[in-house]
N, C-alpha and C positions, 0 to 999 in steps of 0.2 A: 541646264539649270535644275537643281534638285527639286523634287516635288514639295509642295507647301503643306506639311503636316504639322499640326499643333504639337504633337507629342515630341518631335525632334527639333523644335524651334530653339530650345535652349542649347542643344548641341551645335546647331548652326551658328548661333550667336557666339558661342565659345570659339568656334573655328574662325569667325570673322575677326574677333578681338585678337586672336593669335596671329592672323595674317597682317593686321595693322601693326602690331608690336614688332613683327619680323620684317616690316617694310615691304611686304608682298602685295600691298594694295595702296594705290596712290592717295585715296581719301576715304573718309567714313562712308560717304554716299556710294562710292564705287564698291566698297566692301559689302554694303547693305544690298546692292543690286546683285553682286556676285553670289552671295549666300542666301538670297531671298528672305531677308529679315527686315522688319520695319526700321527705317532710318532713325526715327526718334528713340526707339527702344535701344538700338545699338549705341546711340550717342549718350543716353542716360547711363547705360551700363559702363561705358568708358569713363564717365564722371564719378563712378563709384556706387551707383544705385544698386542695392542688393537684388537678387532674383526673387521671384514670387515665393519659391520654397523657403529661401532665407528670411524673407519678410514674415512668413507664417511662423517660422521657428523663433524669430525674435519676439513674437507676440505670445508665445507659450509661457506657461508658468515656470517650467523647468528648463534649464539649459540643456543642450544636446548631450553633454557629458553626464549631467545628472540623470537624464532619461536613460542613457546607456547603462549607468550603474544600477538604476532601479530595474531595468529589463533583465540584467544579469542576475540580480537578486531573486526575481520572480522565477526565472528558469532554474536557479540553484535550489530553491525551496521545492519546486515541483519534482525535480529529479530525486530529492531525498524523501519524497512521499508526503510532503506537507505543503501542498499548494495553498498560497495565502488567500484569505478572504478579500473581498472588495474593500472592506473597511481597513484591513491591514495594509493593502497597497496604498490607499489614500493616506494612512498614517505615515508610512515611510516617505511618501512625497512631501508631506508637511514637514517631516524631520529634515529633509534635504533643503527645503526653503528656509527653515529655521537656522540650519548650519551656515547657509550662505549669508543670511542677514546678521548672524552673530548675536541673536537675541533669543530669549525663551520662546518655546513653541506658541504659547498663548498670546504673545505680542507680535508674532510674525504673520505674514499672509499665509493663507491656506488654499489648497486647490478646491475647485467647486464640486458639487454633488455628482455631476456627470463626467468629471475629469477622467476617472478610471476607465469608463466605457470608451472615451475617445482615445485614451492611451492604448488600450487593447486594440482598437481599430487601426491605429497607426503601425502596429507591429504584427505582421502576418504570422509570426511564430507563436503568438499568444491567442488564447480564446478563453471565454468564460463559460463554465458549465457547472452543473450540480455535482456535488461531491458524492463519493461512495465510500462508506466506512470500510476500512481494511485492517485486519488484525496485524499488529506489529510483528508478531512471531512469523506469520506467513510472509510478510514483506521482507523480513530479515533473511529468510530462506530462499527468496527469489534473487539470490546473488548469482549472476551468470557463471562465476567460477565454481560455486557449489553444484549448480545444475550440470555444468560441463563435466565435473568430476564424477557425477552419478552416471552419466551416459558412457563415460570412459570405463567405469567399473563394469557396467552391463556388457559392453562390447568385449572387454578383456576376459570376463568370466565365460561368456559364450564361446569365445575363441579357445580358451584353455580347455574346456570340457567338451567342445564340439557339440554344442546344443543347437539343434535346428529350430525353426519357427514353430513346428508342430509340437515341440516339447516346452514351450514357454507358457506359464500360467500366472494368473493374478487372483488373489483372494482377499476378501475383506468382509467386515460386518457393517450392516447399516440398520438403523433403528426406525421403528414406526410407532406412532401413537394411533391406536386402533381406530378411534372415531374422529380423526382430524382430516378435513378436506383441504387440499392444496389451493393456492391462489391461482385463478385463471381468468382470462378475458371472457365476459359473458355478454349476452344481448338482453337489454331491458328497455322499458318504455322511455321515450325521450324526455318525458316530464320529470323523471326521477333525478334528484340532485344528489351529488356525492357518489360514493362507492356503493356498488350493489352488495346487499347482505345475503349470505347463503347460510341457511340453517345447517348445523352439523351435530352429530351425536356428541354427548358429553363425556364419553369414555376416553380417557387419555392414558390408559394402561399401556406400558411399554412392551414392544415385541422386537426381537432382534432376528434378522435374517442373515445367515452366513452364505455368501455366494463366492463362486470361483469360476473363472472363464479361461478359455484357451485362445491363443493367438490365431488359430485356424478359424475361429468363429462359432464355437460351441460352448455350452455352459454345463458345469457339473450339477447334479441334483442339489437343491438347497438344504440347509439345516435351519429349522425354525426354533427359536428359543423363547418359550413362554415364561411369564412370572408365575411361580407356583411350586408345589411339592409333589403333586400327583398327576398322573397322566389319565385323561378321560378317554373312554372307549369311543365316544362319538367323533373325536378328532380324526380317527383313522378310517372312518367309513368310506369316504370318497377321496382319501389322500392318495396321490400317485405312489406306486409301490416303492420307488427309490428315494423318496423324500424322507427326511429325518426330523424328528421333533425332540427337543431337549427342554428341561425345566431348570430354572434357577430362582434364587430368592427374589431378584428384582428384574428378571427378564434380560439380563446382560450376560455376555459370555464370561466364562471362567477359565482358569488354567486347565482344569480337567476337561471341560467341554472342548477347548481348543485342541487338546491332544486326541480326544475321541474323534473329532472331525477329521484330523489328519489321517488317523488310522482307518476309520470306517467309511469315509467319504472320498477324500482326495486319493489316497493310495489305492483304494479298492477300484475306483473308476478310471484311473489314469495309468495304472501299471501295465495293463494289457495293450494300451494304445501308444506306448512309448516307441518313438522312432529310433532315437539314438540310445546312448547308454545312460544319460543323466536327464533329469527333469529340472527345469528352472522355475522356482516359485517366488514371485515378487510379492512382498507384503509390507505392511507399515510397522511401526515400532510399538504396537500394543503389547502389554505385558504378557498376555497369554501366548504370544508367539515367540517369546524369548526365554522360555523355561528350559532347563537342562533336558527334561524328558522330550520336549518337542524337538530340540536340536539333535539329540541322540537318535531319535527315530529317523530324522531326515538323513543323517550320516549313514545309518545302517541300510537305507533303502535308496541310495543314489539320488537324493533330492537336494538340490543346491538352492539355498534360500538367500535372497538379497533383500535387505531392508532399505526402504527409501529414506532420504533425509527427512527429519521431523518437519511437520507443518507444510509438507509439499505435495500431499496426495491430490490436491485439487489441480495440480499440473502434471504429475508423473504417474498417477495410478489410472489404468484403463477403466476400472469399474467406476471411479469417481468422475472421470472425464466423459465417458460415453454411455453409462448404463444406469447409475443410481438415480439421476434426476428424472429420466423418463419413467423409471420404475415407480418412484414416489408420486409422480404426476398421474400415472395410470391408476395407481391404487386409490388416490384421492378421488378420481373420477368414478371408480367402482363404489366407493363409499357414498358418493353423492347419488348414484343410481339407487342404492339401497334406501336412502332417505326419501327419495321421490316415490318409492314404492311403499312408504309407510313404516319402514323399519327404523325405530327411534333409538335403538341401542345396538352397538356392535360388540359382540363377544368374541371369544377365541375361535369358535366355529365359524362365525361370520367372517372373521379375518382370513381364515384359510380359503373360504369360498371366494372372497374378493381378490385375494393375493394370486390365485392361480391364473386368471385371465390377464391380470396386470403384468405378471412376470413373463407370461408368454409373449405379450406385446412389446415389452421393454428389452428383454434379453434376446433380441433377434440376432441373427448372424451379422447383419449389416451394422447394428449398433456395437457389437463386440469388436468387430474388425476396425470400425471407426475409432473406438476407444483406444485400442493399441496403437493405431496410426497417429491419433492426436497426442498421445503420450510420448511419441517419438521412439517407441520400442520396436514395433514390427509394422512396416520396415524401419530399420534404424535411421532416424533422422532427428538429430538434436535440435536443428533449427526450427522444427515445428513448435518446440517449447520456448527456446531462447527468444524467438521473435515476439512472444507474447508477454515477456517480462515487463513490469510496470516501473520499477524503481532501480536506481543506481546507488546501492548502499555502500559499495566499495568500488572505487574507480582506480584501478592500477595505473601507474604512470608508465607509458610506453617507452621502450628504450630508444635512444637517439639513433637516427639513421642518416644516411648520406643526404636524403631528400630534406630532412629537417635541418641538417647542418647548412645545406645550401640556402634554405629558406631564411636562415638567420641573417644572411647577407642583405636580404631585402628589407628596407626600413619599414617598421610597423609601430603602431601605437603601443608603448610599454605598459603592461598591466601589473608587473611585479618589480621588486627591487632589482633583481638581476637584469631584467630587460631594460630598466631605467639606466643601470650602470653601463650596459653595452651601448645604449643610445648616446650616453654622455661621452663615451670613448670615441664614437663616430664623430660627434660634434667637435670634440677637442682636436681630432686629426684634421678635420676640415679647416678649422680656424688656424691651425699651425701651418697648413699648406698655403693659406691665402691670408696675407697680412692686410689686404685692403678691406673694403666694405663687404659684408657677408653676401655671397651669391645666393641664388635661389635654393640649391640643396640645403644650405645651412639654415635658411629661414624655415624650410619645411621640417628639418630635424628639430629646430627649437620649438616649433608649434607642437610637434609630437611629444616632446618632453613636457611641455606645459599641460597638454591634454592628459598625459599619463599621470602627472601629479594631481590634476583635478580628479581623475577617476579614483586615485588612491584616497583622496580626502573624502569623496562621496561614499566610498565603500566603508571608510572608517566611521563615518557618521551613521550608516546603516548598522554596522556591527556594534557600535556603542549603544544604540537603542535596543538591539537584540540582547546584548549582555545585560543591560539594565533590567529588562523584563525577566531574564533568566535568574538574575540575582534576587529580584523581588519574589519570584516563585520559590526559590530555594529558601529564602528567609521564612516564608509562610509555612513551608513544609517542616522546617526546623522547629518553629514555634509549635506546630501541631504535634511533632514527636515528643517535645519536651514538656508538653502540658500534662499535669498530673491526672491520673485516671482514678476517679472515685465512684463509688456505687451508692445508690440511694434506695434500692429495693431489690428483693429477690423474687422473681416470678411475678405472676399476676398481671394486671392491666392498669396503666396510668394514663390519665389525660395529660395534655400538654400543660395545663394549668397546675395540676397536681405535681407534675414533675418539676416545674419551675419553682413551686413553693418549697418542695423538699430540698432542691439545690440551694435555695436562699437560706433555709434554716441550717443546712450543713455548713455553709460558708460562715454564717454568723457564729456558729458554735466553734469552728476552727479558729476564727480570729480571736475569740474570747480566750481560748486556751493559749494561743500564741502570745497574747498580751501578757498573760500570767508568766509564761516561760521566759519572755524577753527581760523581765525584771530580775531574774535569777542570774547568778554568775555563770560563766561559760562552763559547760560540762557535757554530759551525754545528751544526745538528742532526745526529745520527748517520745515516749512510746506511742505507737499508733495501733489501731485495730487492724489485724492482718486480713480481715475480710472486706472492710469498707474504707480503710485508711483514716478513720475518724480519730481525733485526739481525745474524745470524751469518754471512751470506754474501750474494752478489749474484746477479743473474739468470743469469749465465754458468754458475754451478755449482749452481743451485737444483735440489733433488731432484725437484721437481714439473715441471721442464721436460721437454717432449716433444721428442725429437730425431727 
């Protein structure tokens, strides 16, 4: 006799029912004893009483097919990078209830406040979590095909020019605000409520550091770009001899500075260490890297440059993946130490003093090698990146195979018109072969057709709601674009009350002029002021004109 486990009781009841229907058991009581199930439960089940799971499903707000359609919608939204809010899932459930009732949403029943939580708990593939903002351009470039093409390009380039790991480099710029401390976990008194406040210097002047690293685990000397026009002698007192300082108007790199870095830093410090004939320099699409002079120097000096896909450096660039975050965190820690020692202002000299130990800690051989490995470059392993992709922005349709063709012979619930047509063909063949009452396979096929139709209707209801929202948004954007743009002042400061009063006066004046014009015969449109679009005057006497 099988062991009496609660978990498999339903399976044993199904076996007992099958034995009774196939005349393998003389009576209900004998079948109950043979399969170790309660006699009363087996008798009720034979009389048509639903199972416990079926009873629970009958008491739910949504039908099983409606829940399945909602589940597929949630999964689809998440794969496109737009996971729905709790309120959006609740709204879609209400729409399905409304569609079934055939009445407006406000007159049909709605799901409860905790329904979504229970819905998520019923589906192991779903979970609720806090969102993280993600730039659309980055998500767009996280296409597995585009990333795979990049790795194929790197692999083919290295094979074509015979470039070993020791000749693979990556360079990029990163910016610092001199007096800004990074966010970190700190220890405070337990009585403190909220986040801990850390005092930081007020200097937010921008500084750029140009860094380059080698796949073997070493870094080239940096180039520091300060905002200014003159070099100060004090900067160079304790500066490491191979470091470089440049100045620009805003502290950012320029085309000229990029070329100087290539000539005086990269080529100077890598030419003698080249193992093969060519050096591979991986960079982003910054404008200073794409000048004709930059490209010509690379061609003349056997430097092969490869530009990563746009908005993908957070995945593909070793410096971004393994070095820049530790560098900024270490620099913020150095600034915080300066503040604790009573230094309330960070200038360029202080930046150099804090940057040296921060860089030494962050650009370690371990971090550099980890960056190249995490970017899938050295060793070459595209799966290190592809496995971290978040979204499926383009899902190619796989070609049909023998396995797929064979699977089509197995009856499944149809989700598309084509699947529904194939299922109908199957049913038609069964009916033609059997002229009597439909046998069990026919009944199952009919149930699948009905379920497929229901799924299509539920999906249509969800899509109709989504299209309605999209059309409303499009109409609002259209009205926004078509609204006339008028000006009420030039420069200065206005309070909200003053601005509203000026708008009111301008509208009254325009309506008065339009009333006069409407009484005239059709002709040329009335002239307007070219500066503020008013109908009362022209540009020569416009009150917003600056003399």
